[in-house]
C-alpha positions, -999 to +999 in steps of 0.1 A: -684-651-362-663-629-346-630-645-330-603-626-306-571-645-313-546-637-284-508-647-292-476-634-274-447-654-283-425-671-311-444-705-313-478-687-312-470-665-342-459-697-360-490-714-350-512-684-360-498-688-394-514-722-400-550-709-389-555-670-391-554-669-430-578-696-433-601-683-402-603-650-421-616-665-451-647-674-431-649-654-400-638-619-388-606-622-365-591-596-343-556-608-338-542-596-305-503-596-295-499-590-258-463-583-263-450-611-240-418-615-264-408-579-270-380-585-292-386-580-328-369-612-338-392-631-317-424-618-328-431-595-355-405-610-378-431-638-382-455-614-399-429-606-426-417-645-430-448-667-427-475-642-437-490-640-401-518-613-402-501-581-386-519-581-351-547-553-348-536-546-313-503-548-296-505-544-258-468-542-248-472-561-214-440-583-219-419-575-188-423-586-150-425-621-134-453-645-146-475-633-120-472-598-130-474-604-166-506-625-163-524-601-139-519-571-163-527-594-194-558-603-177-567-569-168-562-555-203-578-584-221-610-581-198-616-546-209-608-553-245-634-582-244-660-561-226-656-536-256-653-561-285-678-589-274-665-616-297-685-652-302-652-670-292-614-664-279-588-685-295-556-690-276-525-712-285-502-734-263-490-727-227-478-694-220-491-665-195-508-650-227-525-683-231-538-684-197-547-648-193-567-649-228-586-679-213-595-667-179-606-632-193-629-649-218-642-674-191-649-647-169-667-627-194-688-656-201-672-663-236-662-694-250-625-704-253-609-726-277-577-739-272-551-748-300-526-776-286-548-786-258-539-816-236-505-817-236-488-826-202-455-829-188-470-836-153-444-812-137-464-789-120-431-767-109-432-755-146-454-726-152-463-738-188-478-769-172-501-747-148-512-728-177-519-759-200-540-774-172-560-743-161-565-733-198-580-765-208-603-766-177-615-730-188-621-742-224-651-748-245-635-763-272-603-784-266-583-788-301-556-815-294-527-822-315-525-862-308-542-890-295-520-888-262-536-853-258-569-866-262-563-893-236-549-867-212-579-846-212-604-872-210-588-888-182-593-852-165-628-849-174-628-815-189-660-798-193-654-789-231-658-803-263-626-825-272-617-826-309-583-842-324-575-819-352-537-828-355-509-802-349-506-770-368-469-773-365-472-798-392-488-776-415-460-748-412-433-774-413-445-788-445-446-754-458-412-739-448-389-770-446-388-773-485-379-738-489-348-737-464-333-770-472-315-756-501-309-724-481-274-725-465-268-688-457-276-690-420-251-719-421-224-697-440-231-668-416-225-691-384-194-708-400-207-743-400-212-771-424-244-792-430-246-824-407-211-811-388-228-789-360-253-790-331-280-765-329-289-754-294-315-732-275-320-725-239-344-701-221-365-719-195-368-704-159-359-736-144-325-738-162-314-701-166-329-680-134-310-707-111-272-695-111-263-730-101-282-746-130-273-720-154-235-729-147-244-765-153-257-754-186-225-736-198-204-764-186-225-789-205-222-766-236-187-763-234-182-802-230-199-808-265-176-825-291-188-804-322-194-767-333-224-756-313-247-727-330-265-713-299-289-683-309-293-665-273-328-657-264-329-621-247-338-640-212-307-663-213-284-635-226-294-612-194-290-641-168-256-652-184-245-614-181-258-612-146-238-644-137-207-635-152-209-666-177-213-648-209-177-641-217-169-677-207-195-692-229-184-670-258-147-677-255-152-715-262-139-719-297-164-742-309-196-719-299-212-695-321-231-672-305-260-656-325-287-631-318-322-643-319-333-657-356-361-655-375-383-685-381-368-693-416-332-688-405-335-707-374-353-735-393-325-738-420-303-743-391-323-768-377-327-789-409-294-793-415-279-799-376-265-832-365-287-829-337-310-802-314-303-794-279-329-777-264-353-770-234-382-756-255-412-779-261-418-763-294-384-768-309-386-804-295-414-810-320-399-787-346-367-813-344-391-844-348-410-826-375-375-821-393-361-854-388-334-843-365-324-860-333-333-841-302-315-839-267-338-822-243-323-804-215-351-811-190-361-843-171-398-840-184-417-833-215-451-825-230-443-840-263-438-875-248-446-891-283-412-881-294-394-899-267-413-930-272-408-927-309-367-927-300-363-894-315-357-872-283-339-880-253-341-864-217-309-853-199-317-825-181-281-807-175-262-841-172-233-835-197-224-872-196-259-882-204-261-855-232-230-869-247-243-903-245-276-893-262-256-877-291-240-908-296-273-926-304-287-934-337-322-923-342-349-954-355-350-955-394-387-949-390-404-917-379-443-921-375-465-893-385-476-888-346-491-852-351-513-854-383-511-850-420-508-812-425-544-801-424-547-791-388-554-755-395-585-763-417-595-789-390-592-761-363-614-737-384-639-765-390-643-772-353-648-733-347-675-734-373-695-763-353-689-744-320-705-715-336 
């Protein structure tokens, strides 16, 4: 079977680490990088760190609005699929690359397999939510990470086959976390000690593109009571500079601004952090898998199980709520919500059945 896999950002590189190697043992895979994230630290570094196969094609389509990106990707991928005529197109997650890959394949009459199908925040103002819903309804095979995801797509009466495979991020966490728990070099470089700092990320358009919400984000970070390690996403840095807020953030003595990090360095900082503050869906889940309490800088999440389990608190950009959340102790138990670390193998097995 010939598979075209479409990826375009950091989480998708990480997820591909759990699938592509196993897939290539049985099938012919062409890995296509749309270039949605064009910063090397957010993309090709994962080829080196996680053993993801280097993409055979890089389209370089990362700039512009969501609509502009998706349009350019759709045109380029439609032409590529006409040339390649794969048996299936594999997409991950909820990005513009995901939607463009799914639409291009469906319009070409090719089956789509969607890894991480069924996740829902039920917030249609989020571009990612639209991408998830549209991709699921275009897919022939919906590869769900949790029972909640299965229930979501069954309630929506999707046309494709639904398979509960677990979460491929569990596979990667089990591989990487033991390697980085003894690595304190990223902590030394940030000037922090294990358990005595907070790790933060922010990049969602809803938080950083609106100057008023961006100011609230800066005020929240400045109000935190412990050292804060903040790797700055290129989008966030640009918005802070445009709003004349970057210097104010950097001037706070307790905030350590870092450039984008590779996956291993970021995971080392995560596993040793007192808590994680983020607006990223993927990082919420990574924090859960690392056993690190998470404070989510949004008022909705697609990873509702982490909230229900008591390991994640939604605070939006309310500084007082964030401070209160940091005082909470997580439950002693951390259920295995997303599987046992063999999701990649189950994805490949489900593709075998689709063939």
